[in-house]
C-alpha positions as CSV (number, residue, x, y, z in Angstrom):
1,M,-22.6,28.2,5.8
2,K,-19.3,29.7,6.8
3,L,-16.4,28.7,5.0
4,G,-13.3,27.9,6.8
5,L,-12.1,26.5,10.0
6,E,-12.4,28.7,13.7
7,T,-9.5,29.3,15.9
8,L,-11.0,25.9,18.1
9,D,-10.6,24.2,14.8
10,Y,-7.1,24.5,13.9
11,L,-6.2,24.2,17.4
12,I,-7.4,20.9,17.8
13,F,-5.6,20.2,14.1
14,L,-2.7,21.7,15.6
15,V,-2.5,19.1,18.9
16,Y,-3.0,16.6,16.2
17,F,0.3,17.6,14.4
18,V,2.2,17.9,17.1
19,I,1.5,14.5,18.5
20,V,2.3,12.9,15.4
21,A,5.5,14.8,14.3
22,T,6.4,14.1,17.9
23,Y,5.9,10.5,18.0
24,G,7.7,10.0,14.6
25,Y,10.6,11.7,15.6
26,W,10.8,9.7,19.1
27,V,10.3,6.3,16.5
28,Y,13.0,7.6,14.4
29,K,15.3,7.5,17.4
30,N,14.3,4.9,19.4
31,K,12.7,2.2,17.6
32,G,14.9,-0.6,15.1
33,K,18.5,0.5,13.9
34,Q,19.9,3.9,13.7
35,T,22.3,3.4,10.7
36,A,21.4,3.8,7.1
37,D,20.1,0.3,6.8
38,S,17.9,0.2,3.7
39,K,16.0,-2.7,4.6
40,D,14.8,-1.0,7.8
41,F,14.2,2.1,5.8
42,F,12.1,0.2,3.0
43,L,10.6,-3.2,5.0
44,A,10.8,-1.7,8.9
45,E,12.5,-5.1,9.0
46,G,11.1,-7.2,12.8
47,S,10.5,-3.9,14.3
48,L,6.5,-3.4,13.3
49,T,3.7,-5.6,15.4
50,W,0.8,-7.2,13.8
51,W,-1.3,-4.1,15.3
52,A,1.4,-1.7,13.7
53,I,1.0,-3.7,10.5
54,G,-2.8,-3.5,10.3
55,A,-3.5,0.0,11.1
56,S,-0.5,0.9,8.6
57,L,-2.5,-1.2,6.0
58,I,-5.5,0.6,6.6
59,A,-4.0,3.9,6.7
60,S,-2.3,3.4,3.2
61,N,-5.7,2.1,2.2
62,I,-7.9,4.9,3.6
63,S,-7.5,7.7,2.3
64,A,-9.3,10.6,0.6
65,E,-10.3,8.0,-2.1
66,Q,-12.2,6.6,0.3
67,F,-13.6,10.1,2.6
68,I,-13.9,12.0,-0.7
69,G,-14.1,9.7,-3.6
70,M,-16.3,6.6,-1.7
71,S,-18.7,9.2,0.4
72,G,-19.3,11.1,-3.4
73,Q,-20.1,7.4,-4.8
74,A,-22.4,6.7,-1.6
75,F,-24.4,10.0,-2.6
76,Q,-24.3,8.8,-6.6
77,L,-24.8,4.9,-6.1
78,G,-26.1,4.1,-2.0
79,L,-25.1,1.6,0.1
80,A,-23.9,-0.9,-2.4
81,I,-20.6,0.9,-2.8
82,S,-19.7,-0.7,0.5
83,V,-19.1,-3.9,-1.8
84,Y,-15.3,-2.5,-2.3
85,E,-14.6,-2.5,1.6
86,L,-16.6,-5.5,2.6
87,L,-15.2,-7.5,0.2
88,G,-11.6,-6.2,0.8
89,G,-12.0,-7.8,4.4
90,V,-12.3,-10.6,2.8
91,S,-9.9,-10.6,0.4
92,L,-7.2,-9.7,2.9
93,I,-8.0,-13.4,4.3
94,I,-7.0,-15.1,1.3
95,V,-4.1,-13.3,0.8
96,A,-2.9,-13.7,4.5
97,V,-3.6,-17.1,3.8
98,Y,-2.5,-18.2,0.7
99,F,-0.3,-15.2,-0.7
100,L,2.0,-14.2,2.3
101,P,3.6,-17.3,2.7
102,M,4.3,-17.2,-0.9
103,Y,6.0,-14.0,-0.2
104,L,7.7,-14.9,3.3
105,N,9.0,-18.5,2.2
106,N,10.6,-17.2,-1.1
107,K,12.2,-14.3,0.9
108,I,10.1,-11.8,-1.5
109,F,9.8,-7.9,-0.7
110,T,8.8,-6.2,-3.8
111,M,6.4,-7.5,-6.5
112,P,9.1,-6.6,-9.5
113,Q,11.3,-9.1,-7.3
114,F,8.6,-11.9,-7.6
115,L,8.4,-11.5,-11.1
116,A,12.4,-11.8,-11.5
117,K,12.2,-14.8,-9.7
118,R,9.4,-16.5,-10.7
119,Y,9.4,-15.3,-14.6
120,D,12.7,-13.2,-15.9
121,T,14.4,-9.6,-15.2
122,R,12.4,-8.5,-18.6
123,L,9.2,-8.6,-17.4
124,A,10.0,-7.7,-13.5
125,T,11.6,-4.7,-15.3
126,I,8.4,-3.6,-17.5
127,M,6.0,-4.2,-14.7
128,A,8.4,-2.2,-12.3
129,V,8.0,0.4,-14.7
130,F,4.3,0.2,-15.3
131,W,3.8,0.2,-11.8
132,L,5.7,3.1,-10.8
133,F,3.9,5.1,-13.2
134,L,0.2,3.7,-12.0
135,Y,1.7,4.6,-8.3
136,I,2.4,8.3,-9.4
137,T,-0.1,8.8,-11.9
138,V,-3.2,7.1,-10.7
139,N,-2.5,6.7,-7.3
140,L,-0.6,9.3,-5.5
141,T,-2.2,12.1,-7.9
142,S,-5.6,10.9,-7.0
143,I,-5.0,11.3,-3.5
144,I,-3.3,14.8,-2.9
145,Y,-6.4,15.9,-5.7
146,L,-9.0,14.6,-3.5
147,G,-7.3,15.7,-0.5
148,A,-6.5,18.9,-1.6
149,L,-10.1,19.4,-3.3
150,S,-11.7,18.5,0.7
151,L,-9.1,21.2,2.5
152,E,-10.3,23.7,0.0
153,K,-13.8,23.4,0.8
154,M,-13.1,23.4,4.3
155,T,-10.9,25.7,4.9
156,G,-11.3,28.3,2.4
157,F,-7.6,28.2,1.3
158,G,-6.8,27.4,-3.0
159,F,-6.4,24.3,-4.3
160,M,-2.7,24.6,-4.9
161,P,-1.7,25.8,-1.2
162,C,-4.2,23.0,0.1
163,A,-2.1,20.3,-2.1
164,F,1.2,21.7,-1.4
165,F,0.5,21.2,2.2
166,L,-0.6,17.7,2.1
167,T,2.8,17.1,0.3
168,I,5.1,18.6,2.6
169,F,3.4,16.8,5.5
170,A,3.7,13.6,3.7
171,I,6.9,14.0,2.6
172,V,7.8,15.0,6.3
173,I,6.4,11.3,7.5
174,T,7.8,9.6,4.5
175,L,10.9,10.5,4.5
176,G,12.0,8.9,7.9
177,G,11.1,5.1,6.4
178,M,8.5,2.5,6.8
179,K,9.3,2.2,10.6
180,V,8.2,5.9,10.9
181,I,4.7,5.7,8.6
182,G,4.2,2.1,10.4
183,Y,4.2,3.7,14.0
184,T,2.6,6.9,13.0
185,D,-0.3,5.2,11.3
186,V,-1.3,3.6,14.4
187,I,-2.0,7.3,15.2
188,Q,-3.3,8.0,12.4
189,V,-5.7,5.3,12.2
190,V,-7.5,6.0,15.7
191,C,-7.4,9.5,14.3
192,L,-9.8,8.5,11.1
193,V,-11.4,5.9,13.1
194,I,-12.7,8.4,15.9
195,G,-13.1,11.5,13.7
196,G,-14.5,9.1,10.9
197,L,-17.3,8.0,13.7
198,A,-17.8,11.1,14.9
199,T,-18.8,12.6,11.6
200,T,-21.3,10.0,10.9
201,Y,-22.5,10.6,13.9
202,L,-22.9,14.4,13.1
203,A,-24.4,13.8,9.9
204,L,-27.2,11.3,11.0
205,D,-27.6,13.8,13.7
206,L,-28.1,16.9,11.0
207,L,-30.3,15.0,8.8
208,S,-32.6,14.5,12.2
209,N,-32.7,18.2,13.0
210,R,-33.1,19.5,9.4
211,V,-35.6,16.7,7.9
212,G,-37.0,15.0,10.7
213,S,-38.3,16.2,14.6
214,G,-34.6,16.1,15.2
215,S,-34.8,13.3,18.1
216,G,-31.1,12.2,17.1
217,V,-28.9,9.9,15.2
218,L,-31.5,6.6,15.1
219,E,-34.0,9.1,13.1
220,G,-31.6,10.0,10.6
221,L,-31.1,6.5,10.2
222,S,-34.8,5.7,9.5
223,L,-35.2,8.8,7.0
224,I,-32.5,7.5,4.6
225,K,-34.8,4.5,4.5
226,E,-37.7,6.5,4.3
227,K,-36.1,9.0,1.8
228,A,-33.7,7.0,-0.1
229,D,-34.6,3.8,-0.1
230,S,-32.9,3.3,-3.7
231,H,-29.8,3.7,-2.0
232,L,-30.3,1.1,0.4
233,H,-29.8,-1.7,-2.2
234,M,-26.3,-3.9,-2.4
235,M,-27.5,-5.4,-5.5
236,F,-28.7,-3.5,-9.0
237,S,-30.3,-4.7,-12.2
238,P,-29.2,-3.5,-15.8
239,G,-31.9,-0.1,-16.3
240,Q,-32.8,-0.4,-12.0
241,Y,-32.1,3.4,-11.9
242,S,-30.0,6.5,-13.1
243,V,-27.7,8.3,-11.2
244,H,-25.5,11.6,-11.3
245,D,-22.4,11.0,-13.4
246,G,-20.5,13.9,-12.0
247,K,-20.4,15.5,-15.6
248,G,-23.9,16.8,-16.0
249,G,-25.1,14.0,-17.4
250,F,-26.7,10.7,-15.9
251,I,-25.7,7.2,-15.6
252,D,-27.0,3.8,-15.3
253,A,-26.4,2.6,-11.6
254,Y,-25.7,-0.9,-12.9
255,Q,-22.8,0.2,-14.9
256,Q,-20.7,1.1,-12.2
257,L,-21.6,-2.4,-9.9
258,P,-23.3,-4.8,-12.1
259,G,-24.9,-6.8,-9.6
260,I,-24.3,-10.2,-8.7
261,M,-22.3,-10.5,-12.1
262,M,-19.8,-8.8,-10.7
263,F,-19.1,-11.7,-8.3
264,V,-20.3,-14.5,-11.0
265,I,-17.7,-13.4,-13.8
266,G,-15.1,-12.1,-10.9
267,G,-14.9,-8.9,-11.6
268,Q,-14.9,-7.2,-7.7
269,W,-11.9,-10.4,-6.8
270,V,-10.0,-9.6,-9.6
271,N,-10.1,-6.0,-8.2
272,N,-9.6,-6.9,-4.6
273,L,-7.3,-9.8,-5.1
274,N,-5.1,-7.6,-7.2
275,Y,-5.3,-4.5,-4.7
276,F,-4.4,-6.5,-1.5
277,G,-2.6,-9.4,-2.7
278,C,-0.2,-7.8,-5.5
279,N,0.1,-4.4,-5.0
280,Q,3.7,-2.6,-3.1
281,Y,2.0,-0.5,-1.4
282,I,-0.1,-2.8,0.7
283,T,1.9,-5.9,1.0
284,Q,5.1,-4.2,1.7
285,R,3.6,-3.3,5.6
286,A,3.9,-7.3,5.9
287,L,7.1,-8.6,4.3
288,G,9.5,-7.4,6.6
289,A,7.9,-9.5,9.2
290,D,7.6,-13.3,10.5
291,L,4.1,-15.0,8.8
292,K,2.5,-15.4,12.3
293,T,2.9,-11.3,12.5
294,A,1.9,-10.5,9.3
295,R,-1.2,-12.9,9.2
296,N,-2.3,-11.3,12.5
297,G,-1.6,-8.0,11.0
298,L,-4.0,-8.6,7.8
299,L,-6.6,-10.0,10.2
300,F,-6.9,-6.8,12.2
301,A,-6.9,-4.9,9.1
302,S,-9.8,-7.0,7.7
303,G,-12.0,-6.2,10.7
304,L,-11.2,-2.5,10.4
305,K,-12.3,-2.8,6.8
306,M,-15.6,-3.7,8.1
307,L,-16.0,-0.4,10.0
308,M,-15.3,1.8,6.9
309,P,-19.1,1.5,5.2
310,F,-20.1,3.4,8.8
311,I,-16.8,5.9,8.3
312,V,-17.5,6.8,4.6
313,V,-20.7,5.2,3.1
314,L,-23.3,6.8,5.9
315,P,-22.0,10.4,5.7
316,G,-22.3,9.9,1.4
317,L,-26.2,8.8,2.3
318,A,-26.7,11.5,4.5
319,A,-25.5,14.2,2.3
320,Y,-27.9,12.4,-0.3
321,V,-30.9,12.9,1.7
322,L,-30.2,16.7,2.7
323,F,-29.3,17.2,-0.8
324,Q,-32.5,15.8,-2.1
325,E,-35.1,17.1,0.4
326,N,-33.7,20.8,-0.3
327,A,-32.8,21.2,4.0
328,D,-30.1,23.4,3.7
329,P,-29.3,26.1,0.9
330,A,-25.5,25.6,1.8
331,I,-25.4,21.9,0.9
332,V,-27.5,22.3,-2.6
333,N,-24.9,24.7,-3.2
334,G,-22.2,22.9,-2.4
335,I,-22.4,20.0,-4.1
336,T,-23.9,21.9,-7.2
337,Q,-21.2,23.5,-9.2
338,N,-22.0,25.7,-12.3
339,G,-25.3,23.6,-12.7
340,I,-23.3,20.4,-12.1
341,V,-24.4,17.6,-9.1
342,K,-20.8,16.6,-8.1
343,P,-20.7,13.5,-5.9
344,D,-17.5,14.6,-4.9
345,N,-18.1,17.7,-3.5
346,A,-20.5,15.7,-0.8
347,Y,-18.6,14.8,2.2
348,P,-16.2,18.3,2.1
349,V,-19.3,20.0,2.4
350,L,-20.8,18.0,4.9
351,L,-17.4,18.8,7.2
352,N,-18.4,22.2,7.0
353,I,-21.6,22.2,8.2
354,L,-20.2,20.5,11.7
355,P,-20.3,22.7,14.8
356,T,-16.8,24.3,15.9
357,G,-14.1,22.3,17.5
358,L,-16.0,19.3,15.9
359,K,-15.3,20.5,12.3
360,G,-11.3,20.2,13.5
361,L,-11.6,16.5,14.8
362,A,-12.7,16.0,11.0
363,F,-10.3,18.0,9.8
364,A,-7.7,16.0,11.8
365,A,-9.1,13.0,10.7
366,L,-9.6,13.3,6.9
367,T,-5.6,15.1,7.0
368,A,-4.7,11.7,8.8
369,A,-6.0,9.3,6.5
370,I,-4.3,11.6,3.4
371,V,-1.3,12.2,4.8
372,A,-0.9,8.4,5.9
373,S,-1.9,7.1,2.7
374,L,0.6,9.2,0.9
375,A,3.5,8.4,3.0
376,G,2.6,4.5,2.4
377,K,2.1,5.1,-1.5
378,A,5.5,7.3,-1.9
379,N,7.7,4.4,0.1
380,S,6.3,2.0,-2.0
381,I,7.3,4.0,-5.2
382,S,10.8,4.4,-4.0
383,T,11.1,0.7,-3.0
384,I,10.5,-0.2,-6.2
385,Y,12.2,2.2,-8.2
386,V,15.4,1.9,-5.7
387,L,15.9,-2.2,-5.6
388,D,14.1,-2.7,-8.5
389,I,15.3,-0.2,-11.1
390,H,18.3,1.8,-9.9
391,Q,20.1,-0.6,-8.2
392,K,20.1,-3.0,-11.3
393,F,20.7,-0.3,-14.5
394,F,22.2,2.6,-12.8
395,N,24.2,1.7,-9.9
396,K,24.5,-2.0,-8.9
397,N,27.2,-1.5,-6.0
398,M,25.4,0.9,-3.7
399,S,26.4,1.1,-0.3
400,E,23.8,1.3,2.3
401,K,23.6,4.7,2.5
402,Q,23.6,5.4,-1.0
403,T,20.6,3.4,-1.3
404,V,18.5,5.4,1.6
405,R,19.7,8.7,0.1
406,T,18.6,7.6,-3.5
407,G,15.2,6.4,-2.1
408,R,14.6,9.9,-0.4
409,I,15.5,11.0,-3.9
410,A,12.2,8.8,-5.4
411,I,10.6,10.6,-2.7
412,L,10.7,13.9,-3.3
413,V,10.6,13.3,-7.3
414,S,7.6,11.0,-7.0
415,F,5.5,13.6,-4.9
416,A,7.0,16.7,-7.1
417,L,5.2,14.8,-10.4
418,A,2.0,13.7,-8.4
419,L,1.5,17.7,-7.0
420,L,2.1,18.9,-10.9
421,I,-0.4,16.5,-12.4
422,S,-3.2,16.5,-9.8
423,P,-4.9,19.7,-10.9
424,L,-5.8,18.3,-13.9
425,L,-8.1,15.7,-12.2
426,A,-10.6,18.3,-12.1
427,N,-11.2,17.1,-15.9
428,F,-12.8,13.6,-14.5
429,G,-16.6,12.9,-12.9
430,Q,-16.0,10.7,-10.4
431,A,-12.8,10.4,-9.0
432,F,-13.0,7.1,-7.2
433,E,-14.2,5.8,-10.2
434,Y,-11.3,7.2,-12.3
435,I,-9.3,5.2,-9.8
436,Q,-11.2,1.9,-10.1
437,V,-11.3,2.3,-13.9
438,Y,-7.8,3.1,-14.9
439,T,-6.4,0.4,-12.5
440,G,-8.8,-2.5,-14.2
441,Y,-6.8,-2.0,-17.3
442,I,-4.1,-4.1,-16.1
443,S,-5.6,-5.1,-12.8
444,P,-6.4,-9.1,-14.6
445,G,-2.9,-9.6,-16.5
446,I,-1.5,-8.8,-13.3
447,L,-3.1,-11.1,-11.0
448,S,-3.5,-14.0,-13.6
449,I,0.5,-13.9,-13.4
450,F,0.8,-14.2,-9.5
451,L,-2.1,-16.5,-9.1
452,L,-0.4,-19.0,-11.9
453,G,2.9,-18.1,-10.9
454,F,2.2,-19.0,-7.3
455,F,0.4,-22.4,-7.9
456,W,1.1,-23.9,-11.5
457,K,4.5,-25.0,-11.9
458,K,4.4,-25.0,-15.5
459,T,3.6,-21.6,-15.7
460,T,6.2,-19.8,-18.5
461,A,8.0,-16.1,-18.2
462,N,6.6,-15.6,-22.3
463,S,2.8,-16.1,-20.9
464,A,3.5,-14.1,-18.1
465,L,4.5,-11.3,-20.5
466,V,1.9,-12.1,-23.0
467,S,-1.1,-11.9,-20.0
468,A,0.3,-8.3,-18.8
469,I,-0.2,-6.8,-22.8
470,L,-3.0,-8.7,-23.3
471,S,-4.7,-7.1,-20.3
472,I,-4.3,-3.6,-21.5
473,V,-4.8,-4.2,-25.1
474,L,-8.4,-6.3,-24.4
475,S,-9.4,-3.7,-21.5
476,S,-9.2,-1.0,-24.1
477,L,-10.8,-2.8,-26.9
478,I,-13.6,-3.8,-24.9
479,A,-13.7,-0.2,-23.4
480,Y,-14.0,1.5,-27.2
481,V,-16.3,-1.3,-28.8
482,W,-18.7,-2.0,-26.0
483,P,-18.3,1.3,-24.0
484,E,-21.5,0.4,-22.1
485,F,-20.0,-2.7,-20.9
486,P,-19.7,-2.4,-17.0
487,F,-16.0,-2.1,-16.3
488,M,-16.0,-4.6,-13.3
489,N,-17.4,-7.0,-15.5
490,R,-14.7,-6.3,-18.4
491,M,-11.9,-7.0,-15.5
492,G,-13.8,-10.4,-14.9
493,V,-13.8,-11.2,-18.5
494,V,-10.1,-10.3,-19.3
495,F,-9.2,-11.8,-16.1
496,W,-10.2,-15.5,-17.6
497,I,-8.9,-15.0,-21.1
498,C,-5.6,-13.9,-20.0
499,A,-5.5,-17.1,-17.4
500,L,-6.6,-19.4,-20.4
501,V,-4.2,-17.9,-22.9
502,M,-1.7,-18.0,-19.8
503,I,-2.3,-21.7,-20.0
504,A,-2.0,-22.4,-23.4
505,I,0.9,-20.7,-24.2
506,S,2.7,-22.4,-21.1
507,L,1.7,-26.1,-22.1
508,I,3.1,-25.4,-25.5
509,E,6.6,-23.9,-24.5
510,S,6.7,-26.3,-20.7
511,K,5.6,-29.5,-23.1
512,G,4.2,-30.9,-19.7
513,K,7.8,-30.3,-17.5
514,E,7.9,-28.0,-14.5
515,S,9.7,-24.3,-15.0
516,S,12.5,-24.5,-13.9
517,N,12.2,-20.9,-11.6
518,A,8.6,-22.8,-10.1
519,F,8.5,-22.0,-6.5
520,V,8.2,-24.7,-4.3
521,V,4.9,-25.1,-2.3
522,N,4.7,-26.6,1.4
523,K,0.9,-27.2,1.9
524,D,2.0,-27.0,5.9
525,W,2.8,-23.2,4.9
526,F,-1.2,-22.7,4.4
527,K,-2.3,-24.0,8.0
528,V,-3.5,-21.0,10.0
529,T,-3.6,-20.9,14.1
530,P,-7.4,-21.0,15.8
531,E,-7.3,-17.6,16.3
532,F,-7.2,-16.8,13.0
533,R,-10.2,-19.4,11.8
534,Y,-12.1,-17.7,14.4
535,G,-11.5,-14.1,13.4
536,T,-11.6,-15.4,10.0
537,I,-15.6,-16.8,10.6
538,A,-16.4,-13.5,12.4
539,I,-15.5,-11.3,8.9
540,I,-17.5,-13.7,6.5
541,A,-20.4,-13.5,8.7
542,V,-20.6,-10.1,8.8
543,F,-20.3,-10.0,5.4
544,C,-22.7,-12.5,4.8
545,I,-25.6,-10.8,7.3
546,I,-25.2,-7.7,5.4
547,Y,-25.7,-8.9,1.7
548,Y,-28.3,-10.8,3.3
549,I,-30.2,-7.7,4.8
550,F,-29.4,-5.4,2.2
551,W,-29.9,-7.7,-0.9
């Protein structure tokens, strides 16, 4: 395997770079407001179409953590890892129907703002600081780390130069504001879908050539069925089989994806509803639009989510078979590092054996996913810091120009911190698991706070504060006392405990009365158009068919 890109690959990437940069500059100059308007910078208020909202949401969601981390877990666990994408698509529909009306009709633009309006500023400030910490040290950092890792494998350049390149590219896009991010994300999504599907096609074709008779993609799919049948199940049982943990040992697959229990207890629902419904860098795309446009954008994103297993999971399965069959020394050596099987290396190694030219296309697709996701997350970090912290505690009378300038400084600082921290993630075995596990400490508490805050008028501020603290304490305690308990089930258990504790405290404090901060809820808000209903039926049908076939 020849490490690095050829001239043609770099030319293809350069074309992609020029198109994105030129279009981004055109959007900046010709779309929306030209003044230093904070709502335009943070929310692109009123200027994003449904397709731009949906594409931008997916571009922010699908990044190196999916291309590298999820492909790595497909190598490790198999098709079952698709649950994150498939259930994510269903969760987006729930968020569109029930969460968006609550945000938009109550003029909520940030998640801490919701907490301040529904509960109190004390909880809003605590969670704003926590979200900033989480978004920078887990989300932004992990994307830079995984992105740089993949570029290092593809180009032959060192880790830090690759990380620095991705950071600078993302900064250029982010400083233009949400309007530029939203519309350039459309190009980014086109690149990642086309490039991702091309990579999948070539990976299956390569599998056919190296392991089979060379008759093409369909043979590649049949070889996965023949050689890796254990990797084609959506549900695991305890002790069903052990998989590489990325640290030189093995782990029970059930610990990472605990079968039907992650649905029954609710861990997967907690994970997805929190991520898509209570997450600033996801919901922010829709908060500047009207309800119909925002809903259609989320429905479009839901449909795109159903494509993701084909883009990020199948390549990992192909790499697993190639590795198991010892089909190419370059693949075996690339995935094995110092005698340790590193699943996260599967996708970058696979990209490296693509033909010249197509490797450049895949390189552009991967970079598009990384940069778009970095830009979206950094903009949300900036939004929370400026609107929920800086304006409240440091300068309450900022002009629009000062607000935008402070937002841009926050973007630069957050990228600098994430860039410095990113090399430390090399100490973790599975980066995608790292993201899920550590966000899972607070996700149960946050979701209980939002759901009860939306739909139960007696919920009190003190109960919400207890839930936020209890979520971290309980999750840490269970992880310490019972480390073999699957973290996905732990999320479900902690959610129900937090919700029950909130209900108990609220009943004691409220004495049966509604909270003065309770939101008015109108049932008409939750009505959807026939087109949205038909789209929902199609999404749920796809979800059910896949689980029926691969149960």
